[in-house]
N, C-alpha and C positions, 0 to 999 in steps of 0.2 A: 260639851256644848249643849244648851238646852233644846235647841231645835231638833225636831224628830230626825232620827238618823237616816231613815229612808229618803226623806226630802232633801236633806243637805247633801247626801251622797249623789243623788240624781242631779242636783244643781251643779255640783263640782265636776261631774263626769260628762254630762251631756247637755247642760243648760236647759234642762226640761225634764219631762217624765218619760220620754220615749225609749229609754234604755231599760226600764224596769218592768214593762208590761208588754206582752205580745199583742199582735194586731189581727184585724180581720177586715171585713167590708164595712163601709160607712154610708149612712144616709144623711139627709139634712132635714132638720125640723123647720118647716117653712113659716116661721113667724118671728118677727123681731121688731122692725120699725116700719112705718108707712112712709112712702115718698112725700116730700114736703112741697112738691109742685108737679104739675102735669108734664110728662115727657113731651118733647117737641118732635113731631114727625119729620124725619130727614131721609132724603134719598140720595144715593150716590149714583150719578148718571154715568160715571166712568172716568178713568184716567187713561187717556189715549197714549199709545206708544208712538214716539216720534224719534227719528234720527239714530236709533240704535236698537239692535234686535234683542240683545241679551242683557240680563241683570248680572251682578257679580255672583249670584248664587248659581247661575247657569240654567238654561232651559226655561226660565220664567221671564217673560218680558217685563221690563221695568214698570210700565204702567199697571200691569196686572198685579205685580208684587206690591206696589204702593197702595193700590186700591184695596187689596186684601188686608193690609195692616191698618189702613184708615178705617175700614168697616169694623174691624175688631176693636179699635180704639173708641169709635163712636158708640158701639154697643156697651162697652165696659164703662163709659162715662156716666151712664144712667141719667144723663141730661136729655138725650135724644132717643127716640124709638126708630130703629132702622127700618125703612120702607123699601120693599122690592119694587122698583119702578117698572120692571119688565112684566110683573104680574098684573099691572094695571092696564096692560095693552098699549103702552106708549111706545112709539117708534122714535128712537133717538138716532138721528143721522150723525154725520161727522160733526164733532163738537169743536166749536171755535172759542173765541174769547168772549163772545156775547151770549146771553141766555137764548136758548132755543125756544121757539114758540110753543113747543110741547110742555115746557116748564109751567106755563100758565095753566094748562089743562091739568097738570098734576096738582097744582095749587087748588084748583076747584074740587079736586078729589080728596082734599085734606092734608096734602103734603106741605109743610110750612117752609122747609129749607131744602134746597138742592145744591149739591156740590159736584164739581167736575174739574177736569184739568188735563194736563198732558205731561209726559216725562220721557226723557231719552238721553242719549249721549252720542257723540259724533261717531258715526259708523266706521268700524275698522280701527279706531284709536283706543287702545286699552288704557291709556293714561288720561283720557279725556274726563272732564268733570261730568257728573250727572246734573241735568237741569230739570226742574219741576216747576210747573205753574198750577196753582189751585185757585178756583173761583167759587163764589158763594152767591146763590140766588135766593132772595127772600120773597115768598109768595105774598106776604102781606102788603109789601110796597111794589110788587111786580117789577123788581129791578135787581141788578147785580149790586150787592152791598159790600163785597170784599174781593180782593185779588191779591195773591201772594206769589212771589217767585223765590225759589231756593236753588242753590248751586253748591256742589261739594263733591268730594271723592265718592267712588262707588260704595265705600264702607259706611257711608251715612245715609243710605237710601231709607232705611227704616226710621231714622231720626227725622227725615223730612216729613214722612207721614205722621209721626208722633207730634211734630211741631204744628202741622196743619190742624190736627185734631184738637190740640190744646188751644189753638187760637179760635177754633169754632166754639169751644166751651166758654172761653173768656168773653167772646162777642155776645153770647146769649145769656150768660149768667153773671159776668163781672168777676168770676172766680177763676183762679188758675186751674188748668186741667192737670190730670195725673199721668198722661201718656209718656212724659219725659222723666218721671220719677224713677228711682232705683230701689232695689231691695238688697240689703246686706243679709248674710246668713252664714251659718257654720256648716262646713262640709268635711267629710272624712277623706283624708289624703293619707293612705297607708295607715300607720298606727296613730297619726296625728289628727288634730282638728284645726282647720285653717279657716280664715275669713275669706268670703267671696262676695262680690257685688254683681248683680245682674239687672237688666231692664225690668220694669214692672211686670211685663208679660212673660218673663222667664228667659228671654233671649240674651245672647252675648254675655254669658257668665265669665267673670274675670277674677283670678285669685289675687288677694290683697296681702296676705301674710304667708310666710314660708318658714316657720320656726321648727317644724318637725315635732312639736309637742302639742299643747292645748291652748287654743285661743277661743274664748267663749263669750256668749251674752253681749253681742255688739249692740250699740245704740248710736244714732246719728247725732251730730251737732246741729243746731238750728239752721246754720248756713249750708248744711249738707256737704261741707268740705272734709269733715273728719268723722271718724268712728271712735268711740270709747268702748273698751272691752276688758274682760278679765284675761290676763296672760299668765299661764303657768310656766315659769322658768324651769321648774322641776316639780316633783311631787310634794314638796314642802313649802314652796314659795308661790304665792298668788298675788300679783300686782294688778293695778288698773292702768292700762296704757291708752294712749291716744295715737291714732295714725292718720296722716293726710292721705286720702284715698287716691288722689291724682298722682302723687309723687312717691308714696311709700315712706315718707319721713315719719319717724316714730319716736315717742318719748314716754316716760313713766309719769303718771299723775299722782298715784297713791302707791306707797310701798310700806304699809304698816305690818306689824306682826300678825300672824294668823291668816285667815281667809279674808280677801278683799274682793267682793263679787257684786253683781247686779248694778252696775253704774247707770246713771241717767242724768243727762244735762238738763237744766232748767230751760224753759222756752226762750229766755233771753241769753242763755249761754253763760251766765255769770256764776252759776252754782252747779256743783256736781253732788248729787245724792248717791249714796252707795251703802252697802252693808259690810261691816268688818267685825271680826272676832278678836281684835287686838286686846280687848279687856276680858276675854273669856268666852262669852256667848255672842251670838250674832246680833249686832245692834246697827241702827241706821245713823249715818253721819252726813253732814253737809259741809262741803269745802268750797270756799270762795275761790273761783278760778283765777281771779286777778291778784289776790293777796296771799293765797294758799292757806288762809286761816281755816281752822277746822272746828266744827261745832257738833257735839253729840246730840242727836235728836231724840232718841229713845233711851229710856233707862228702865229695863224690865228683865226679869229673870228668864223670860221666854226668848225665842229667836225671832228677829225682825229682819226682813229682807225685801227685795223686789220693789223698790220705790218707783212710782210713776207720777209725774207732775201733772197738775191740772193745767189747762191752756193758759190761765191767767198767771201761773206760777205761784199762787197764793196757798195752794194746798197740795198734799202728797197722799196718794193711795199706796198702801203697802200690805205685805203679807206678814202675819204674826200667828204664833201658836199659843199666845197667852191665855186663850180661852179653852185650851185643850188641843184640838186639832187646828190645822191652819185655816185662818179666816182672813177676809179683807177688812182693813181698817183705814180710816182717814184721819189726817191731822193737818194742822196749819203748817206752813213751810218752816216755821221756827220750832216745831216739835210740840206746840201746845194744842189744846182742844182735840185730844185723841178720842175717837169714837169708833165703835164697831159698825161695819156696813152690812156684812153678809151673815145670815143666820140659818138659811136653809141648806142642809147637807153638812157632812162632817169634813169636807175638804174643799176649800176655795182658795185659789192662789194665783200668782202671776198677773196682777191687775194691769190694765192698759187704759188710760184715760183718753177718751175720744177728742179729736181736735175741736169739736164744737162744744165740748164740755157736758153734753147731755147724757152720755153713757159711759160706763166703765166695763170693758170686756175682761174676762178672767177665765181661768180653768176651773171647772166645777166637777164634782163627782156625785153622780146620782145614786138612786137606790140600787141600780144594777152594778155599782162600783166601776162605772166606765168614766174615763176622764174626757170631758167634752168642753165646749166653749159656751159660756153664758154671758148675758149682758144684764147690767143693773143700773138704775139711775142713781146719781150721787146722793139723793135723799132716801134711797132704799125703798121707794114706794112701788117701783115696777121692776120685775125680774123676768127674763125670758131665756130659755135654752136655745142656742143657735144651731148647734150640731147634735147629731145622734148617731147610733149605730155602733159597730165594733171599732176597735182600735183606740189609740190615744191621740187626742187633739191637744196641742200645747202651744205656748209662746205666741199669743195673739198680738198683733200690731196693726194700727189703724192706717188707712190711706189718708193723705192730707186733706182730702175733701170730706172725710167722715162717712163715705158711702160704702166702704169695703173694709174687710179685714184680711190680712195675710197671716198664716199660721202653719205650724208643722203638724203632720199627722202620719200615723203608721197604718192608715186605712188600706194601703196597697201592699203592706208587708214591712219594708224598711221605711224609715222616716223620710218624707218628702215635703215640699212646700206647696201649699194650696192657697187659693184666693176664694173669698165668698162675699156676697153682698150682705149688708147688715139686715136685710129682710130675710136672710136665710136661703136665697136663691142663687143660681149660677155658680155652684161649686166647681172650681177649675184647678186642676193640677198645673203648676207652672215651673217645677224643677224636674229635669229629665236626665241630667248628667250627674255622675257620682253615685255612690251606693247608699249614702246616708246624709241627708240635708235637714238642718233643724235651725231653731232660734232665729227666725226671720225678723227683720226690722225695716219698716217702710220709711223711705227718706221724706223730708219735707218737699214741697213743690219747688221747682226751679224759679 
């Protein structure tokens, strides 16, 4: 196979680079993109506890727990700047269903939005539903502009907060929020690698596959019902499978000779791009998911893999070593108009096209031979390095709002999952279970 041995081995064994280089501490290079709008000052007046003392987690009252999750969601949204109302000297009495007079005072101090609510469950009834009410005050109109009620089992307490946060984002931007999105990833389970799915903030991880061997490189379907991934039945057979996340129903999409890796569904779900070595070296193919017709996209003596679709579905970014070392290339979705995108550095791989189409994230290797994350515009005119420091940063995947990236990193020793803003700020580790977590992929918005 023409593709560099070290690269293809790392892809087959770990869906990235994290198995071939040791790690250390990591920093962040604080420059990438500028916010495209001014953040909206928002204060959380509180979520009052009513009707029940304890949350399902125990010892934390429901209102406090929901408030904690809500504030974290608001902060991560990058739509709002979270304001500490208590630091403004405001005295917030018992909160009802109507805006408190102090809210107007907060508005005069620059707070544009105030949210508050109440939550609880019937005292002494372990089987009772949790009830939550959330309210929104807009300082510009000096009135309550929204009210939501949620009810469900104690297991969905966090989901209530996530939903309220997403509805706040939608009200003020017209765009879906990300608080209810999911992240799929690969985790070490004994000698195997299995697929897991967790909430976007790292909570509630759930195992999806249980093969006892290798399941790698997951990618979401556009409707977020399914994952496509490479499944190793044994050391000699690598298929591309699809699994329904909710039910575990699973079937094989591609079973050609040789390696079948790095699958990616088009934005409309009608095509699957992937790499296969069925004809000798690693080439890119496109399969019509409706007719199963197969089209070879690349014809080159080098190795081509890791396709990433543009948001329009008209172009594909991919990795190729046809220039010597691995570099990022672009082509039309039918394989025509191939051109090289990256020129700086001797290693650039694993491209991920942003949902807004304005950036492509990828793994870059700098002068210090460290594997980091970089961003480049599709015209190649602007390039920035997003992460820095020791360790290997790998497998970038965009949030559906285009404001964040999730990736795996060996910054803390073993590979774990991290989130970072596209301006390079707010690096946050989000996986804490398991000994080795890698190859994250962010779901579309619900």
